DOKOLDREN-56817 format. One record per residue (C-alpha): residue number from 0; chain; x, y, z. Coordinates in nm, 3 decimals, m for minus. Example, Ala and Ser with C-alpha at 12.3 -4.5 7.8 and 13.67 -1.06 7.14 Angstrom:
BEGIN
+-----+--------+---------+---------+---------+
: num : chaine :      c1 :      c2 :      c3 :
+-----+--------+---------+---------+---------+
:   0 :      A :   1.230 :  m0.450 :   0.780 :
:   1 :      A :   1.367 :  m0.106 :   0.714 :
+-----+--------+---------+---------+---------+
% end
This chain:
BEGIN
+-----+--------+---------+---------+---------+
: num : chaine :      c1 :      c2 :      c3 :
+-----+--------+---------+---------+---------+
:   0 :      A : m14.450 :  m2.900 :  m8.483 :
:   1 :      A : m14.584 :  m2.738 :  m8.166 :
:   2 :      A : m14.552 :  m2.847 :  m7.804 :
:   3 :      A : m14.835 :  m2.752 :  m7.568 :
:   4 :      A : m14.789 :  m2.702 :  m7.195 :
:   5 :      A : m15.133 :  m2.809 :  m7.075 :
:   6 :      A : m15.151 :  m2.739 :  m6.702 :
:   7 :      A : m15.462 :  m2.528 :  m6.646 :
:   8 :      A : m15.457 :  m2.541 :  m6.266 :
:   9 :      A : m15.107 :  m2.396 :  m6.230 :
:  10 :      A : m15.025 :  m2.030 :  m6.193 :
:  11 :      A : m14.861 :  m1.818 :  m6.461 :
:  12 :      A : m14.514 :  m1.882 :  m6.321 :
:  13 :      A : m14.532 :  m2.244 :  m6.431 :
:  14 :      A : m14.493 :  m2.164 :  m6.801 :
:  15 :      A : m14.179 :  m1.961 :  m6.743 :
:  16 :      A : m14.032 :  m2.237 :  m6.524 :
:  17 :      A : m14.070 :  m2.484 :  m6.812 :
:  18 :      A : m13.990 :  m2.244 :  m7.096 :
:  19 :      A : m13.631 :  m2.174 :  m6.994 :
:  20 :      A : m13.498 :  m2.532 :  m6.967 :
:  21 :      A : m13.697 :  m2.657 :  m7.268 :
:  22 :      A : m13.583 :  m2.379 :  m7.502 :
:  23 :      A : m13.229 :  m2.403 :  m7.370 :
:  24 :      A : m13.223 :  m2.763 :  m7.490 :
:  25 :      A : m13.418 :  m2.694 :  m7.811 :
:  26 :      A : m13.425 :  m2.325 :  m7.912 :
:  27 :      A : m13.637 :  m2.409 :  m8.217 :
:  28 :      A : m13.926 :  m2.551 :  m8.016 :
:  29 :      A : m14.266 :  m2.392 :  m8.080 :
:  30 :      A : m14.380 :  m2.396 :  m7.717 :
:  31 :      A : m14.736 :  m2.289 :  m7.640 :
:  32 :      A : m14.930 :  m2.268 :  m7.317 :
:  33 :      A : m15.293 :  m2.369 :  m7.270 :
:  34 :      A : m15.544 :  m2.217 :  m7.346 :
:  35 :      A : m15.347 :  m2.018 :  m7.609 :
:  36 :      A : m15.307 :  m2.322 :  m7.830 :
:  37 :      A : m15.312 :  m2.156 :  m8.170 :
:  38 :      A : m15.416 :  m2.396 :  m8.448 :
:  39 :      A : m15.518 :  m2.725 :  m8.287 :
:  40 :      A : m15.372 :  m2.910 :  m8.587 :
:  41 :      A : m15.022 :  m2.782 :  m8.497 :
:  42 :      A : m15.004 :  m2.959 :  m8.161 :
:  43 :      A : m14.799 :  m3.280 :  m8.178 :
:  44 :      A : m14.681 :  m3.316 :  m7.817 :
:  45 :      A : m14.846 :  m3.205 :  m7.496 :
:  46 :      A : m14.693 :  m3.172 :  m7.150 :
:  47 :      A : m14.982 :  m3.227 :  m6.910 :
:  48 :      A : m15.067 :  m3.188 :  m6.548 :
:  49 :      A : m15.437 :  m3.225 :  m6.469 :
:  50 :      A : m15.566 :  m3.115 :  m6.810 :
:  51 :      A : m15.938 :  m3.048 :  m6.834 :
:  52 :      A : m16.131 :  m3.371 :  m6.908 :
:  53 :      A : m16.197 :  m3.399 :  m7.280 :
:  54 :      A : m15.935 :  m3.145 :  m7.382 :
:  55 :      A : m15.677 :  m3.390 :  m7.518 :
:  56 :      A : m15.915 :  m3.528 :  m7.779 :
:  57 :      A : m15.922 :  m3.187 :  m7.951 :
:  58 :      A : m15.576 :  m3.216 :  m8.111 :
:  59 :      A : m15.602 :  m3.425 :  m8.430 :
:  60 :      A : m15.225 :  m3.461 :  m8.483 :
:  61 :      A : m15.127 :  m3.535 :  m8.123 :
:  62 :      A : m14.841 :  m3.787 :  m8.118 :
:  63 :      A : m14.747 :  m3.832 :  m7.749 :
:  64 :      A : m14.891 :  m3.721 :  m7.414 :
:  65 :      A : m14.626 :  m3.649 :  m7.150 :
:  66 :      A : m14.756 :  m3.647 :  m6.793 :
:  67 :      A : m14.564 :  m3.401 :  m6.573 :
:  68 :      A : m14.566 :  m3.631 :  m6.272 :
:  69 :      A : m14.511 :  m3.994 :  m6.176 :
:  70 :      A : m14.879 :  m4.066 :  m6.106 :
:  71 :      A : m15.108 :  m4.095 :  m6.408 :
:  72 :      A : m15.430 :  m4.205 :  m6.236 :
:  73 :      A : m15.618 :  m3.879 :  m6.282 :
:  74 :      A : m15.506 :  m3.850 :  m6.643 :
:  75 :      A : m15.608 :  m4.208 :  m6.722 :
:  76 :      A : m15.949 :  m4.150 :  m6.563 :
:  77 :      A : m16.041 :  m3.929 :  m6.861 :
:  78 :      A : m16.259 :  m4.160 :  m7.071 :
:  79 :      A : m16.208 :  m3.937 :  m7.376 :
:  80 :      A : m15.830 :  m3.978 :  m7.377 :
:  81 :      A : m15.726 :  m4.069 :  m7.734 :
:  82 :      A : m15.680 :  m4.446 :  m7.735 :
:  83 :      A : m15.411 :  m4.447 :  m8.003 :
:  84 :      A : m15.184 :  m4.183 :  m7.845 :
:  85 :      A : m14.912 :  m4.314 :  m7.613 :
:  86 :      A : m14.889 :  m4.168 :  m7.261 :
:  87 :      A : m14.557 :  m4.136 :  m7.077 :
:  88 :      A : m14.526 :  m4.080 :  m6.704 :
:  89 :      A : m14.241 :  m3.873 :  m6.571 :
:  90 :      A : m13.942 :  m4.048 :  m6.419 :
:  91 :      A : m13.654 :  m3.812 :  m6.348 :
:  92 :      A : m13.385 :  m3.772 :  m6.087 :
:  93 :      A : m13.535 :  m3.458 :  m5.931 :
:  94 :      A : m13.876 :  m3.614 :  m5.873 :
:  95 :      A : m13.723 :  m3.933 :  m5.735 :
:  96 :      A : m13.481 :  m3.747 :  m5.508 :
:  97 :      A : m13.760 :  m3.533 :  m5.368 :
:  98 :      A : m13.970 :  m3.834 :  m5.275 :
:  99 :      A : m13.675 :  m4.014 :  m5.120 :
: 100 :      A : m13.592 :  m3.707 :  m4.911 :
: 101 :      A : m13.950 :  m3.692 :  m4.784 :
: 102 :      A : m13.970 :  m4.064 :  m4.700 :
: 103 :      A : m13.633 :  m4.065 :  m4.523 :
: 104 :      A : m13.726 :  m3.748 :  m4.332 :
: 105 :      A : m14.057 :  m3.888 :  m4.210 :
: 106 :      A : m13.919 :  m4.237 :  m4.140 :
: 107 :      A : m13.650 :  m4.082 :  m3.918 :
: 108 :      A : m13.916 :  m3.863 :  m3.754 :
: 109 :      A : m14.118 :  m4.171 :  m3.662 :
: 110 :      A : m13.814 :  m4.388 :  m3.579 :
: 111 :      A : m13.682 :  m4.126 :  m3.335 :
: 112 :      A : m14.029 :  m4.076 :  m3.177 :
: 113 :      A : m14.076 :  m3.726 :  m3.318 :
: 114 :      A : m14.449 :  m3.706 :  m3.232 :
: 115 :      A : m14.376 :  m3.804 :  m2.872 :
: 116 :      A : m14.101 :  m3.541 :  m2.841 :
: 117 :      A : m14.327 :  m3.269 :  m2.985 :
: 118 :      A : m14.600 :  m3.365 :  m2.738 :
: 119 :      A : m14.352 :  m3.355 :  m2.450 :
: 120 :      A : m14.240 :  m3.008 :  m2.557 :
: 121 :      A : m14.602 :  m2.892 :  m2.569 :
: 122 :      A : m14.650 :  m3.020 :  m2.212 :
: 123 :      A : m14.308 :  m2.884 :  m2.099 :
: 124 :      A : m14.195 :  m3.235 :  m2.006 :
: 125 :      A : m13.823 :  m3.318 :  m1.983 :
: 126 :      A : m13.833 :  m3.696 :  m2.020 :
: 127 :      A : m13.548 :  m3.869 :  m2.207 :
: 128 :      A : m13.613 :  m4.221 :  m2.335 :
: 129 :      A : m13.433 :  m4.496 :  m2.525 :
: 130 :      A : m13.519 :  m4.567 :  m2.890 :
: 131 :      A : m13.426 :  m4.869 :  m3.107 :
: 132 :      A : m13.116 :  m4.865 :  m3.324 :
: 133 :      A : m13.183 :  m4.855 :  m3.699 :
: 134 :      A : m13.100 :  m5.223 :  m3.760 :
: 135 :      A : m13.380 :  m5.321 :  m3.525 :
: 136 :      A : m13.640 :  m5.099 :  m3.691 :
: 137 :      A : m13.837 :  m5.273 :  m3.965 :
: 138 :      A : m13.957 :  m5.049 :  m4.247 :
: 139 :      A : m14.188 :  m5.176 :  m4.521 :
: 140 :      A : m14.221 :  m5.017 :  m4.864 :
: 141 :      A : m14.568 :  m5.085 :  m5.005 :
: 142 :      A : m14.473 :  m5.043 :  m5.369 :
: 143 :      A : m14.124 :  m5.099 :  m5.514 :
: 144 :      A : m14.136 :  m4.897 :  m5.833 :
: 145 :      A : m13.888 :  m4.620 :  m5.913 :
: 146 :      A : m13.990 :  m4.408 :  m5.613 :
: 147 :      A : m14.041 :  m4.686 :  m5.359 :
: 148 :      A : m13.730 :  m4.868 :  m5.471 :
: 149 :      A : m13.504 :  m4.564 :  m5.440 :
: 150 :      A : m13.642 :  m4.467 :  m5.097 :
: 151 :      A : m13.610 :  m4.825 :  m4.973 :
: 152 :      A : m13.251 :  m4.849 :  m5.093 :
: 153 :      A : m13.154 :  m4.523 :  m4.922 :
: 154 :      A : m13.319 :  m4.632 :  m4.596 :
: 155 :      A : m13.120 :  m4.954 :  m4.609 :
: 156 :      A : m12.800 :  m4.746 :  m4.645 :
: 157 :      A : m12.891 :  m4.586 :  m4.312 :
: 158 :      A : m12.899 :  m4.930 :  m4.155 :
: 159 :      A : m13.273 :  m4.994 :  m4.136 :
: 160 :      A : m13.420 :  m5.342 :  m4.185 :
: 161 :      A : m13.612 :  m5.270 :  m4.506 :
: 162 :      A : m13.854 :  m5.491 :  m4.697 :
: 163 :      A : m14.080 :  m5.414 :  m4.989 :
: 164 :      A : m14.398 :  m5.554 :  m5.140 :
: 165 :      A : m14.495 :  m5.532 :  m5.506 :
: 166 :      A : m14.730 :  m5.697 :  m5.751 :
: 167 :      A : m14.444 :  m5.888 :  m5.914 :
: 168 :      A : m14.095 :  m5.979 :  m5.784 :
: 169 :      A : m13.847 :  m5.689 :  m5.765 :
: 170 :      A : m13.479 :  m5.672 :  m5.680 :
: 171 :      A : m13.366 :  m5.364 :  m5.488 :
: 172 :      A : m13.026 :  m5.353 :  m5.320 :
: 173 :      A : m13.062 :  m5.396 :  m4.943 :
: 174 :      A : m13.439 :  m5.455 :  m4.956 :
: 175 :      A : m13.605 :  m5.792 :  m4.892 :
: 176 :      A : m13.869 :  m5.852 :  m5.158 :
: 177 :      A : m14.224 :  m5.980 :  m5.104 :
: 178 :      A : m14.469 :  m6.001 :  m5.393 :
: 179 :      A : m14.821 :  m6.102 :  m5.484 :
: 180 :      A : m15.133 :  m6.129 :  m5.267 :
: 181 :      A : m15.011 :  m6.447 :  m5.098 :
: 182 :      A : m14.706 :  m6.267 :  m4.948 :
: 183 :      A : m14.876 :  m5.944 :  m4.842 :
: 184 :      A : m14.968 :  m6.073 :  m4.496 :
: 185 :      A : m14.612 :  m6.179 :  m4.413 :
: 186 :      A : m14.482 :  m5.843 :  m4.534 :
: 187 :      A : m14.727 :  m5.651 :  m4.315 :
: 188 :      A : m14.664 :  m5.866 :  m4.007 :
: 189 :      A : m14.295 :  m5.766 :  m4.003 :
: 190 :      A : m14.349 :  m5.395 :  m4.077 :
: 191 :      A : m14.326 :  m5.131 :  m3.803 :
: 192 :      A : m14.317 :  m4.827 :  m4.033 :
: 193 :      A : m14.528 :  m4.871 :  m4.348 :
: 194 :      A : m14.460 :  m4.644 :  m4.646 :
: 195 :      A : m14.727 :  m4.648 :  m4.919 :
: 196 :      A : m14.591 :  m4.564 :  m5.265 :
: 197 :      A : m14.811 :  m4.781 :  m5.485 :
: 198 :      A : m14.954 :  m4.654 :  m5.813 :
: 199 :      A : m15.325 :  m4.581 :  m5.787 :
: 200 :      A : m15.527 :  m4.838 :  m5.981 :
: 201 :      A : m15.865 :  m5.005 :  m5.923 :
: 202 :      A : m15.675 :  m5.281 :  m5.739 :
: 203 :      A : m15.496 :  m5.042 :  m5.501 :
: 204 :      A : m15.779 :  m4.796 :  m5.434 :
: 205 :      A : m15.868 :  m4.829 :  m5.066 :
: 206 :      A : m15.590 :  m5.082 :  m5.003 :
: 207 :      A : m15.501 :  m4.922 :  m4.667 :
: 208 :      A : m15.821 :  m5.030 :  m4.495 :
: 209 :      A : m15.911 :  m5.191 :  m4.163 :
: 210 :      A : m15.808 :  m5.536 :  m4.288 :
: 211 :      A : m15.461 :  m5.424 :  m4.394 :
: 212 :      A : m15.404 :  m5.208 :  m4.086 :
: 213 :      A : m15.501 :  m5.495 :  m3.856 :
: 214 :      A : m15.221 :  m5.706 :  m4.004 :
: 215 :      A : m14.956 :  m5.456 :  m3.895 :
: 216 :      A : m14.801 :  m5.500 :  m3.548 :
: 217 :      A : m14.965 :  m5.303 :  m3.268 :
: 218 :      A : m14.800 :  m4.961 :  m3.246 :
: 219 :      A : m14.700 :  m4.953 :  m3.615 :
: 220 :      A : m14.694 :  m4.624 :  m3.803 :
: 221 :      A : m14.790 :  m4.517 :  m4.156 :
: 222 :      A : m14.639 :  m4.277 :  m4.410 :
: 223 :      A : m14.856 :  m4.209 :  m4.717 :
: 224 :      A : m14.705 :  m3.983 :  m4.985 :
: 225 :      A : m14.861 :  m4.193 :  m5.264 :
: 226 :      A : m15.228 :  m4.115 :  m5.330 :
: 227 :      A : m15.505 :  m4.015 :  m5.093 :
: 228 :      A : m15.739 :  m4.277 :  m5.239 :
: 229 :      A : m15.510 :  m4.554 :  m5.114 :
: 230 :      A : m15.641 :  m4.488 :  m4.763 :
: 231 :      A : m15.987 :  m4.549 :  m4.624 :
: 232 :      A : m15.997 :  m4.245 :  m4.396 :
: 233 :      A : m16.253 :  m4.379 :  m4.148 :
: 234 :      A : m16.063 :  m4.707 :  m4.108 :
: 235 :      A : m15.735 :  m4.526 :  m4.041 :
: 236 :      A : m15.897 :  m4.295 :  m3.785 :
: 237 :      A : m16.047 :  m4.596 :  m3.607 :
: 238 :      A : m15.706 :  m4.768 :  m3.600 :
: 239 :      A : m15.544 :  m4.452 :  m3.463 :
: 240 :      A : m15.816 :  m4.405 :  m3.199 :
: 241 :      A : m15.775 :  m4.765 :  m3.082 :
: 242 :      A : m15.398 :  m4.727 :  m3.054 :
: 243 :      A : m15.330 :  m5.013 :  m3.293 :
: 244 :      A : m15.170 :  m4.757 :  m3.527 :
: 245 :      A : m14.956 :  m4.519 :  m3.325 :
: 246 :      A : m14.915 :  m4.240 :  m3.580 :
: 247 :      A : m14.978 :  m4.154 :  m3.946 :
: 248 :      A : m14.791 :  m3.908 :  m4.167 :
: 249 :      A : m15.017 :  m3.808 :  m4.455 :
: 250 :      A : m14.924 :  m3.594 :  m4.755 :
: 251 :      A : m15.209 :  m3.681 :  m4.995 :
: 252 :      A : m15.585 :  m3.691 :  m4.955 :
: 253 :      A : m15.907 :  m3.787 :  m5.133 :
: 254 :      A : m15.996 :  m3.422 :  m5.185 :
: 255 :      A : m15.735 :  m3.147 :  m5.200 :
: 256 :      A : m15.707 :  m2.899 :  m5.044 :
: 257 :      A : m15.820 :  m3.099 :  m4.741 :
: 258 :      A : m16.147 :  m2.965 :  m4.601 :
: 259 :      A : m16.090 :  m2.754 :  m4.289 :
: 260 :      A : m16.337 :  m2.969 :  m4.092 :
: 261 :      A : m16.167 :  m3.299 :  m4.176 :
: 262 :      A : m16.063 :  m3.485 :  m3.857 :
: 263 :      A : m15.708 :  m3.538 :  m3.987 :
: 264 :      A : m15.631 :  m3.170 :  m3.920 :
: 265 :      A : m15.677 :  m3.198 :  m3.544 :
: 266 :      A : m15.611 :  m3.565 :  m3.476 :
: 267 :      A : m15.329 :  m3.596 :  m3.217 :
: 268 :      A : m15.182 :  m3.900 :  m3.394 :
: 269 :      A : m15.165 :  m3.744 :  m3.742 :
: 270 :      A : m14.889 :  m3.536 :  m3.899 :
: 271 :      A : m15.019 :  m3.364 :  m4.211 :
: 272 :      A : m14.831 :  m3.204 :  m4.500 :
: 273 :      A : m15.000 :  m3.031 :  m4.799 :
: 274 :      A : m14.900 :  m3.260 :  m5.091 :
: 275 :      A : m14.538 :  m3.146 :  m5.090 :
: 276 :      A : m14.355 :  m3.480 :  m5.069 :
: 277 :      A : m14.208 :  m3.440 :  m5.417 :
: 278 :      A : m14.260 :  m3.186 :  m5.690 :
: 279 :      A : m14.160 :  m3.195 :  m6.055 :
: 280 :      A : m13.844 :  m2.994 :  m6.116 :
: 281 :      A : m13.840 :  m2.856 :  m6.473 :
: 282 :      A : m13.459 :  m2.833 :  m6.477 :
: 283 :      A : m13.418 :  m3.209 :  m6.428 :
: 284 :      A : m13.738 :  m3.314 :  m6.606 :
: 285 :      A : m13.688 :  m3.121 :  m6.932 :
: 286 :      A : m13.396 :  m3.337 :  m7.056 :
: 287 :      A : m13.603 :  m3.653 :  m6.997 :
: 288 :      A : m13.895 :  m3.513 :  m7.197 :
: 289 :      A : m13.671 :  m3.394 :  m7.480 :
: 290 :      A : m13.503 :  m3.734 :  m7.498 :
: 291 :      A : m13.844 :  m3.900 :  m7.528 :
: 292 :      A : m13.940 :  m3.662 :  m7.808 :
: 293 :      A : m13.619 :  m3.749 :  m7.992 :
: 294 :      A : m13.688 :  m4.118 :  m7.943 :
: 295 :      A : m14.039 :  m4.079 :  m8.084 :
: 296 :      A : m13.916 :  m3.892 :  m8.391 :
: 297 :      A : m13.651 :  m4.161 :  m8.448 :
: 298 :      A : m13.906 :  m4.441 :  m8.417 :
: 299 :      A : m13.746 :  m4.578 :  m8.100 :
: 300 :      A : m13.938 :  m4.715 :  m7.797 :
: 301 :      A : m14.055 :  m4.446 :  m7.557 :
: 302 :      A : m13.924 :  m4.427 :  m7.203 :
: 303 :      A : m14.174 :  m4.487 :  m6.920 :
: 304 :      A : m14.470 :  m4.546 :  m7.149 :
: 305 :      A : m14.788 :  m4.623 :  m6.956 :
: 306 :      A : m14.938 :  m4.970 :  m6.987 :
: 307 :      A : m15.303 :  m4.879 :  m7.023 :
: 308 :      A : m15.420 :  m5.222 :  m6.909 :
: 309 :      A : m15.230 :  m5.193 :  m6.580 :
: 310 :      A : m15.301 :  m4.821 :  m6.547 :
: 311 :      A : m14.940 :  m4.714 :  m6.484 :
+-----+--------+---------+---------+---------+
% end
């Protein structure tokens, strides 16, 4: 049995980062790194991040595909993906903690008028002002999966008035739940800081458009660490220019790296980060992957298996 680390866009340090924790847990593992696959017939498990389209169909004895991230949209877009091989997305404490840290950081930045303070510093203005207390600030989590649920729960611990919207009903401690298309409008109407952490599917592509933004209260703000394709860029820029949306914090984009001439770079109402909201940590992710391998060998249900019909 061989395990293939299939992450062609990463630098050479990535293999070493995964090798140590994986072999510490299983010293007998035959771990290979793409493109040095050896015999294709040997590969039974592959750990993937943005593999080259068509590559995964080359391994005739492939048993499970492990995606090295929470989002599987780009992987599932490969039409040649073997239909009979299960795909598992990564859910681990390091990835979740990283996203929660980012969302809490940016929510506090917007809650405490960070953009306004930075602008005042730039203009050398000393102008104190009063801001709302946390219980009077309404935050909305668009998406209440593992990442959105954890971030929403932590924000509620800080005293914020947190609600969440999801496709189906969810229960998250301290978070008021809205679900389904019929409740989306009510969720948006009460949201002052909108955090988008939906999975990217055909139904959610372009969901943050002019129609959705118009349903937010005037002066609302947006945090998008989910997927760039959730946002219709031109619609968001128009909403920012009109003042209906006061500020947007964006970590993900349609094309990455973001083109140097894209208006997001210089827009005064945009804070931009280079897709760093949360990164997979091999030390915390390796035990999850090894547990899933053990489950597969024992004939037990896999953890976090992707529903191909839903796309996540």
